N, C-alpha and C positions, 0 to 999 in steps of 0.2 A: 274299448268300449267304456264310457265314463257312467257314474252312477246313474243318471237321469234315463239315459238311454237304455241301459241295463233293466231298469223298470219298466221302461215302455215296452220293451221286448219281452218283458215277465222272464228274463233268463236269471236264474237262481246262482247260477254258477259265476256268471260275471257280477250279479250283485255280492257275491262273497268277497269278490277281488278289491272292492273300495274298502279303505279304512272306516271303522265305524268304533262305537264305544259298547260296552255292557258295563252299567254303573248300577244295576239292580241285579246282582246275581248272587243267590244263595248256594255255594259251592257244594256242597253236600247233596244237591238236587242239580246241579247245574253241568254235569258232565256229560260226555259223547257215550251215547246209548251202545254204539258199536264197543268202543274201546273198551267199556266195562264187562259186555260179552266177551270179547276175546279175551279178557284177563281172568273173568271168574266163571264162564259158561252160564251166566244168568242173564236173562233178557228181562228188562224192565218195561213193563208197558206203560204208555201214556195214556192220560184221560183222553176219551173221544167224545163224551158228552158232558154237556153243564152241569155242575153239581149245585147246592145252594147253601153250603155251610161249611165254614173252617172245619166242622166236627168231620164232614165226609172226607174231606181232604186229607184229615188225621186218619182215617179209615183206609183210605188209598194207602197213604205211607207207610202204615201197619202192615197190609197186606204185602207190598211189594219192596219195602226197604227193611222194617222192622228192626231186627238187631245183626241183620247181614254183614253189616260195615262195622260194627262196634270193636274196631281194635284198631291199634295205632297204625299197623301198617294197612289197614282197608280205609282207614281214615286218610292217610295218605295217598292211596290209588284214587278215591274219589278228587283230591286236588289236581292229581295229575289230570285223571279226565275232563277235569273243568278247562285246564290249559289247553289240551288237544282239542276240545270243542272250540276254544275261542280261538285257536289258530287256525282250524279248520273254515272258522266263519269269517274269517277277516277282521276279528276284533282286535284293535290296536291299544284301547285303554280299558283295562279288566279292573274292576273295584270289586274286590273281595276279602274275605276273612274269617277268623273262627269265632265261634260263638264263646262267652268268657268262660262257660262251664267246661267247654270242651279242653281247656287248656289242661285241667287236672286228669281227665279223664284220657286223653289220647296223647298228651307230651308231658306226662310226669311231673306236672307244675312247675315246669322249665320255659319260661318264656323265650329263652336262647334257642330252645329245639322246636318250638312252634314257628319263629320268624324263619328260623334257617331251612325249616322244612320248606315253607313255601318258596325261599329264595332258591334255593338248591335246585327244586323242579321248574319253577320259572325259568330258571337260567339253562336249565338242561332240555326243557321243551320247547318254550316261546320266549327267548331272551328278547327279541323285537318287539314284543308286548310291555306296555307302561302298565303295570302292577301297582293298585293303588289299596295297599292293605288296610282291612276295616276290622273295628271291635263291634261285635254282637252282641245285642243285650235283648233279652227275652224279657216280655211284659208278665209273665206269669211269677218271676222270682220276685222273691222277698227283697227290699231295696238293700238290707243290712249285708243280705249273701251277695249281691251284684256289685256293693262296695268292696267286700272282703275279696271277691273274684279280681275285681279292676285294678287292686293294690299291684297285682305283678304286672299290668299292662302300660301303667303311669310310667312317665319318664323314658318310653322307648319310642324315639322318632321316626321308627320305621313305619309307625301306623298313621295312616292320613286320615281317616274318619272314624266316627262312630255312630251305629244305627241302632234303633229300638224297632223290634217287630214282634208280632204274635197278636193276639185278640185285643183290638183296641179299647175292647171294655173291660179288660182285666183288673184294671185299677186306674185311679186317676193320673192323667198327665202330669198334675204337679209333683207328685210323688219323686218323679226323676230329677226336679230341678237342680237337687246339689250335684248328681251326677253330671249334668250337663253342665254345670258349672265349673266342674272340676276339668273337665273333657276340653272347655275353652281354653281354661290356663295352662292346658297341654299343648294348644295348637292344633287339635283336631278339627276337621270339617265335622259340623253337626247334622245329622240327619235324622229322619226316623219314618216309619210307616204310618201314615194318618189319612183319614179320606179316602180310603178303599172301602171300608164297611161302615165309617163314620159320617160326619155331616160336612158340609162346609165350614160350619162354626167351627167345628172339631179340628179343621186345619188350620184356620186361623188363631185360634186358642194355642194349639201346640206350638206353631211358630213364635208367638209372643211369649210364651211361658217358658220354653227351651231355647229360645234363641236360634231357631235352626237356620242354617244355610240352606238345605235342600229339602224336598220332602219325597219318600217313596210313595209312588201312588198319587195320592191327592185330588183324585179324578172327581170327588165330590163337589170340587170348588166350580165345576162348570154349571152348578145349580145355581150359582148365587153371583151376581154383579158385582156387589160389594166384596167377595171373597177374591174374585180374578183381577178386579183392581186393586187388591191389597197386596195380591202376588206380584202384579207388575211392578208396583211401587217399591217394594222390597226388594224386587230381583230374585224372587224365590224360584229355583230350578226344579220342575216335577220330574221325577225318573219313572216313568210310566211301562207299565208290562200289558199291550192289549188283550192277547190270548189268554194270559191268566186271570183278567178282567171279566173276560166272557165265558171262560170255562167256571169260574167261581160264582157264576151267574150275578156277577156287578153291574153288568151291560149285557144287552139285548144281543148285539151282535158286534162284529168289526165294524161294518158299514157306519153303526150308529155311535160307534165309541167317542166319547167326549174330548178326546184328545185334540180332534180337529176345533173345536170350540174354544178350546183353551189356547191352543197356538195362534188362532185367528185373532185372539183378543190380545196378544202380543206377552204371553207367557212362554219362557223358555221351557221347552220339554226335551226329554229325551226318549228313545225307544229302546227297550231292553227285554232281557228274556225271562227274570225271574227263576221259574224252577223247570230247566230244559227237560228234565225227565219226565215231569210230571204233564206239561201242558205242550210237549214236543215244540217249543217255542224259540228256536234261536233267533238271533238278531235279525238275521238276513229274512228268514220267514216272515218274519213281524212285518218289516218293512214292504216286501211284497204284498202280503195279505192284506196290508192298511191300502196299498195303491189298487189291488186287483177290486176291492171291496167299493172303491170310491170314495172311501173315508178323506184321504189326502192326495193332494197332487204329486207328480214325480218332484215337481221344482220344491214344494214344500217339504217333501221328505228329505231332500237333498239337504235343504238349510237345516232343518231337525239334526240329520247326520252330521253335519259341521259343528253344530252346537256341542254335540258330546266329545267331540275330540280336542276340544279346548285344553290348552294347558293349564296345570294349577295357577301360574301368574295370570293367566287372562283371566280365568274364573276370579282370583281374588281381587282383580282391578275393578271389578263389576259389583262388587258389595257397595252398599252405599254406606 
């Protein structure tokens, strides 16, 4: 059964069999719930009702995650859980990585240990998946601290991309320009979370100031024709997480999700999980929810699926 037919039949088992990507996955919360329960005896409850702030999400994380996984062994368990989940869900391209602060906390400040851990788990659990290693940055950290942490990452060609996340208002986006200039020199694909809580103008400013190749979320751009034309002209892809947007109160419902507006205005979008453990949001469920709600057609969803599984060379050829 092909992907379009599987969607029309609302057959989640068959949907999982089609290759898809997950390019917006925070591995600490991106793993398979049942796998974690089987390994630890601890069941992580997902959110079931929308919340209204990042503060409430942090409260959820404190309650259900807290310090339970704050050891090197448990950190690696979470990486395993993410690959188990991706394999189960038919993900063929998975972009994940460690936050820079995690290098010292969980990997003895040894970049080779960090890379080897991801590569060993990848090869053992799901070698058929294309793993794209990412460097993660928190907006809440001082720039000097991030630069010190990043000194261990520069020069390691195993990393594919860099991403900035956290509260969009934590500090001005221009503070990160030196880091992103260095990341570009290192050949990394440049990404940042923007336009989830911020505005369409914030999306354009971040792209211009950091020379982004992709945006995580970016849904606020749907509120502005200027922003959508800008994204289309610059060929900026948005890696979108619908259930996350609904449960964080950024969108009223899956049916009303602006991914349909963005896609129908010619913007490349992908559909991703974000935090599986919080939002119960594996990629196949996201596709099915979007179809069942009437937000996008099965044909449109298949076109989006194909955008996500492009090879790096195909992506690079599209950069203006």
